[in-house]
VMD Tcl script that draws the C-alpha trace (Angstrom):
set ca {
  {-5.56 46.33 -223.75}
  {-1.77 46.66 -225.27}
  {-0.09 45.34 -228.01}
  {3.51 43.75 -227.00}
  {6.45 42.71 -229.65}
  {7.60 39.18 -229.95}
  {10.27 38.03 -232.05}
  {9.89 34.79 -233.98}
  {13.57 33.33 -234.86}
  {14.15 30.74 -237.58}
  {17.02 28.80 -239.41}
  {16.52 29.59 -243.17}
  {16.46 25.50 -244.18}
  {18.23 24.17 -247.17}
  {14.88 24.14 -249.07}
  {14.50 27.60 -248.96}
  {18.06 28.30 -249.76}
  {18.02 31.16 -253.08}
  {14.40 31.66 -252.24}
  {12.80 35.41 -252.21}
  {12.55 36.48 -248.67}
  {8.55 37.05 -249.08}
  {8.40 33.75 -250.41}
  {10.24 32.49 -247.49}
  {8.28 34.49 -244.66}
  {5.17 33.03 -246.25}
  {6.78 29.79 -245.91}
  {7.96 29.63 -242.69}
  {4.94 31.36 -241.10}
  {2.42 29.93 -243.20}
  {1.08 33.35 -244.15}
  {0.61 34.86 -247.77}
  {2.95 36.01 -249.80}
  {1.20 39.42 -249.36}
  {1.05 39.24 -245.48}
  {5.01 38.46 -245.62}
  {5.07 41.45 -248.12}
  {3.79 43.79 -245.40}
  {5.58 42.37 -242.57}
  {9.07 43.02 -244.78}
  {7.93 46.38 -245.35}
  {7.19 47.17 -241.95}
  {10.98 45.99 -241.13}
  {9.72 43.16 -238.99}
  {12.10 41.59 -240.71}
  {15.78 40.20 -240.75}
  {18.52 38.32 -241.67}
  {21.44 37.64 -239.10}
  {20.40 41.25 -238.00}
  {19.81 43.27 -240.88}
  {16.60 44.17 -242.39}
  {16.14 42.63 -245.78}
  {13.68 43.61 -248.85}
  {10.81 41.44 -250.58}
  {13.20 40.32 -253.52}
  {16.13 39.77 -251.13}
  {17.50 36.28 -251.50}
  {17.75 33.79 -248.43}
  {20.76 31.84 -247.57}
  {20.46 28.50 -246.06}
  {21.81 28.48 -242.30}
  {21.50 31.77 -241.57}
  {19.06 33.20 -238.54}
  {16.26 35.33 -239.44}
  {13.86 36.51 -237.15}
  {10.68 38.03 -237.32}
  {9.36 40.60 -234.96}
  {4.93 40.70 -234.57}
  {2.66 42.38 -232.18}
  {0.54 39.93 -229.98}
  {-2.20 41.70 -227.83}
  {-1.52 40.87 -224.49}
  {-3.80 38.48 -222.56}
  {-6.94 38.60 -224.50}
  {-6.86 39.07 -228.35}
  {-9.22 40.63 -230.52}
  {-11.64 39.08 -233.16}
  {-10.77 39.54 -236.34}
  {-13.21 38.73 -239.03}
  {-12.38 35.53 -241.30}
  {-12.90 36.19 -245.19}
  {-15.21 33.76 -246.14}
  {-15.15 31.20 -243.77}
  {-18.03 28.59 -244.98}
  {-19.94 27.02 -242.51}
  {-20.56 23.47 -243.75}
  {-23.21 22.69 -240.65}
  {-24.31 24.38 -237.68}
  {-26.78 23.73 -234.79}
  {-27.03 24.03 -231.40}
  {-24.09 22.28 -230.13}
  {-21.66 21.79 -233.26}
  {-20.74 23.86 -236.11}
  {-18.30 22.50 -238.91}
  {-16.35 24.81 -241.27}
  {-14.37 24.21 -244.30}
  {-11.21 26.38 -242.95}
  {-9.32 28.33 -245.58}
  {-5.43 28.25 -246.06}
  {-4.00 31.39 -244.10}
  {-6.40 30.64 -241.09}
  {-5.05 29.44 -237.67}
  {-7.19 27.87 -235.35}
  {-7.34 30.00 -232.62}
  {-5.21 32.47 -231.41}
  {-1.24 32.22 -229.90}
  {1.48 34.00 -229.29}
  {3.27 35.36 -232.59}
  {0.08 34.58 -234.78}
  {-1.47 37.93 -236.18}
  {-3.55 36.69 -239.08}
  {-7.37 35.40 -238.82}
  {-8.53 32.25 -236.68}
  {-11.46 30.32 -236.61}
  {-12.69 31.08 -233.12}
  {-12.56 34.79 -233.81}
  {-13.95 34.30 -237.14}
  {-16.94 32.50 -235.84}
  {-17.70 35.25 -233.06}
  {-17.41 37.81 -235.65}
  {-20.04 36.16 -237.48}
  {-22.39 35.87 -235.11}
  {-21.86 32.08 -234.26}
  {-21.23 31.27 -230.54}
  {-19.03 28.97 -229.03}
  {-18.45 26.59 -226.18}
  {-16.22 28.42 -223.24}
  {-14.51 25.68 -222.50}
  {-10.85 25.58 -221.98}
  {-8.46 28.41 -222.33}
  {-10.32 31.44 -223.49}
  {-8.33 31.99 -226.76}
  {-9.30 28.43 -227.31}
  {-12.90 27.97 -226.95}
  {-14.76 25.23 -228.06}
  {-11.67 23.96 -230.21}
  {-11.64 20.19 -229.94}
  {-8.67 19.66 -232.95}
  {-6.95 21.65 -234.77}
  {-5.40 22.06 -238.80}
  {-2.24 23.67 -239.45}
  {-2.31 27.31 -240.60}
  {-1.24 26.09 -244.24}
  {-3.75 23.19 -244.33}
  {-7.17 23.11 -245.72}
  {-10.28 21.44 -245.06}
  {-13.07 20.48 -242.64}
  {-12.95 21.46 -238.70}
  {-15.90 20.74 -236.00}
  {-15.95 23.58 -232.96}
  {-18.06 22.74 -230.14}
  {-20.82 24.97 -229.52}
  {-21.72 24.33 -225.69}
  {-19.42 22.45 -222.87}
  {-21.52 19.41 -223.39}
  {-20.78 18.79 -226.73}
  {-16.82 20.31 -226.11}
  {-16.69 17.50 -223.21}
  {-18.29 14.86 -225.30}
  {-16.01 15.96 -228.86}
  {-13.02 15.67 -226.70}
  {-13.60 12.41 -225.10}
  {-14.20 11.05 -229.22}
  {-10.91 12.26 -230.73}
  {-8.99 10.81 -227.09}
  {-10.89 7.84 -227.98}
  {-10.06 7.62 -231.69}
  {-13.45 7.30 -232.56}
  {-13.56 10.64 -234.70}
  {-12.93 9.53 -238.77}
  {-10.32 12.36 -240.72}
  {-9.13 11.73 -244.45}
  {-7.34 13.74 -245.70}
  {-6.09 14.06 -249.49}
  {-2.17 14.98 -249.91}
  {-0.07 15.40 -253.37}
  {3.44 13.91 -252.82}
  {6.33 14.13 -254.52}
  {7.73 11.00 -256.09}
  {5.92 7.41 -255.44}
  {5.73 5.85 -252.04}
  {6.62 2.26 -252.48}
  {4.15 0.13 -251.16}
  {1.65 2.37 -252.89}
  {-0.88 1.67 -249.30}
  {0.58 1.18 -246.04}
  {1.22 2.48 -242.49}
  {3.62 4.64 -241.14}
  {3.95 3.91 -237.35}
  {6.99 6.40 -236.25}
  {6.77 8.60 -232.98}
  {6.51 12.31 -233.53}
  {8.43 14.75 -231.38}
  {9.68 18.45 -231.42}
  {12.95 18.90 -234.31}
  {15.72 18.85 -231.68}
  {17.04 21.91 -233.67}
  {14.12 23.53 -235.18}
  {12.17 24.70 -232.59}
  {9.25 25.36 -235.69}
  {9.66 21.94 -237.18}
  {8.28 18.23 -235.62}
  {10.51 14.99 -236.61}
  {10.74 11.30 -236.27}
  {12.42 10.55 -232.83}
  {12.46 7.71 -230.85}
  {11.52 9.68 -227.66}
  {8.74 11.16 -229.52}
  {4.81 10.51 -229.06}
  {3.36 7.17 -230.29}
  {2.07 8.30 -234.67}
  {0.48 6.14 -236.58}
  {-0.68 7.09 -240.83}
  {-2.79 4.81 -242.95}
  {-2.17 5.93 -246.75}
  {-2.90 4.65 -250.18}
  {-2.35 6.27 -253.28}
  {-5.52 7.28 -255.41}
  {-3.82 8.56 -258.66}
  {0.30 8.47 -259.87}
  {1.70 11.27 -261.33}
  {4.74 11.33 -263.75}
  {6.27 13.95 -260.17}
  {3.85 12.73 -257.49}
  {1.36 10.64 -256.15}
  {-2.28 11.94 -255.08}
  {-2.83 9.64 -251.40}
  {-5.42 9.18 -249.37}
  {-4.73 9.81 -245.66}
  {-6.34 8.46 -242.27}
  {-5.00 9.35 -239.04}
  {-4.89 7.12 -235.67}
  {-3.22 9.70 -234.14}
  {-3.19 13.57 -234.60}
  {0.15 14.81 -234.08}
  {1.35 18.38 -235.07}
  {2.42 18.46 -238.79}
  {1.89 14.18 -238.64}
  {1.16 13.95 -242.35}
  {4.00 16.29 -243.17}
  {6.66 14.83 -240.96}
  {5.71 11.02 -241.56}
  {6.01 11.80 -245.63}
  {8.86 13.87 -245.53}
  {10.19 10.80 -243.75}
  {9.74 8.34 -246.55}
  {11.34 10.96 -248.72}
  {7.74 12.17 -250.02}
  {7.43 15.25 -248.81}
  {3.77 17.15 -249.44}
  {4.20 18.94 -252.72}
  {4.93 22.59 -251.80}
  {6.24 21.93 -248.03}
  {9.24 23.70 -248.44}
  {9.75 23.42 -244.44}
  {10.12 19.60 -244.42}
  {12.13 18.99 -247.71}
  {9.65 19.87 -250.54}
  {11.44 20.57 -254.23}
  {11.00 24.56 -254.61}
  {11.37 24.16 -258.74}
  {8.00 21.67 -258.48}
  {6.46 24.10 -255.82}
  {6.72 27.01 -257.92}
  {6.07 24.93 -261.16}
  {2.67 23.75 -259.56}
  {1.89 27.54 -258.53}
  {1.65 26.11 -254.91}
  {2.75 28.54 -251.56}
  {1.86 26.25 -249.46}
  {1.99 22.34 -248.53}
  {-0.81 20.45 -250.89}
  {-2.74 18.84 -247.86}
  {-6.48 18.88 -247.65}
  {-9.13 17.67 -244.53}
  {-12.03 16.02 -247.13}
  {-13.62 13.90 -244.95}
  {-14.78 14.50 -241.52}
  {-17.28 11.73 -239.36}
  {-18.23 11.88 -236.10}
  {-21.08 10.79 -233.61}
  {-23.32 13.53 -232.64}
  {-22.48 14.77 -229.33}
  {-26.15 15.10 -228.62}
  {-28.22 12.90 -231.02}
  {-25.62 9.95 -230.63}
  {-26.39 9.69 -234.42}
  {-23.18 8.93 -236.71}
  {-22.63 12.37 -239.33}
  {-20.59 12.64 -242.22}
  {-19.18 15.58 -243.93}
  {-16.97 16.36 -247.00}
  {-15.05 18.97 -248.92}
  {-13.76 19.66 -252.43}
  {-10.14 20.89 -252.97}
  {-9.57 24.64 -252.87}
  {-8.91 26.45 -256.23}
  {-5.02 26.59 -255.46}
  {-4.73 22.59 -254.93}
  {-7.28 21.87 -257.63}
  {-4.94 24.07 -260.20}
  {-1.85 22.33 -258.54}
  {-3.43 19.18 -259.42}
  {-4.33 19.98 -262.74}
  {-1.37 21.08 -263.75}
  {0.52 17.41 -262.48}
  {-1.73 15.90 -264.41}
  {-1.45 17.69 -267.44}
}
mol new
graphics top color blue
foreach p $ca { graphics top sphere $p radius 0.5 }
foreach p [lrange $ca 0 end-1] q [lrange $ca 1 end] { graphics top cylinder $p $q radius 0.2 }
display resetview
């Protein structure tokens, strides 16, 4: 197996104008500041064709490229640090995915993944679907933490996929958004598709796929609101896109218009978004089972700062 280079291309969004390069790369790729700094130190990050340093300031509208190495065809197993297993039996495994971990390997991603982490921990997954996505029946963004269920057998994979398709799975998220949505509870029914000008972003588009988000305000603070969100559909970046479209982006989500000053004040290096609850029908027993996840330390800290 060999590694081949691939180049990711971004346009620096307005929300990252004036930010340090390591902060910007961290936001755009959904990786930690340390990982972003390593890419910069390796000379993999360029703005308008010139290498940057960690402290260089980004300018909105400039072309930013990141060259990373991707393993050809087969990606090696990388252990995932502290991948908590919430539940495990012969059919499924439920994990509490940390931030900075992708669901599965993909071109351009060199960080840890749920699938490789499980294998490294000796937990087998279903050999169904594309090799890099075996067992994966749904995903969370790299920058989103919380509960994920992974199939361990082909039968479990088929039955769980059917549950997600038929919208029989209950997925509940908590998100801290800027401002105060009006009404405080409601439904966002707006189609989502790829952004016409930014490959790494999505947007509300007439020609997009149907997307439905239900939300209700749990707590209102001076500068933001804690929302509980339930999804009817599972589009990529759905909550982030819908909240941004309401002019209430998730705190810390600079890609979708969050205030960088508030993000810095809250100590956020990613969007405040966490999958707190998951309910499925067990694929073998038919029993309805539920799982919950507490807020990770960075989100708990941001909430404490805002509430204070």
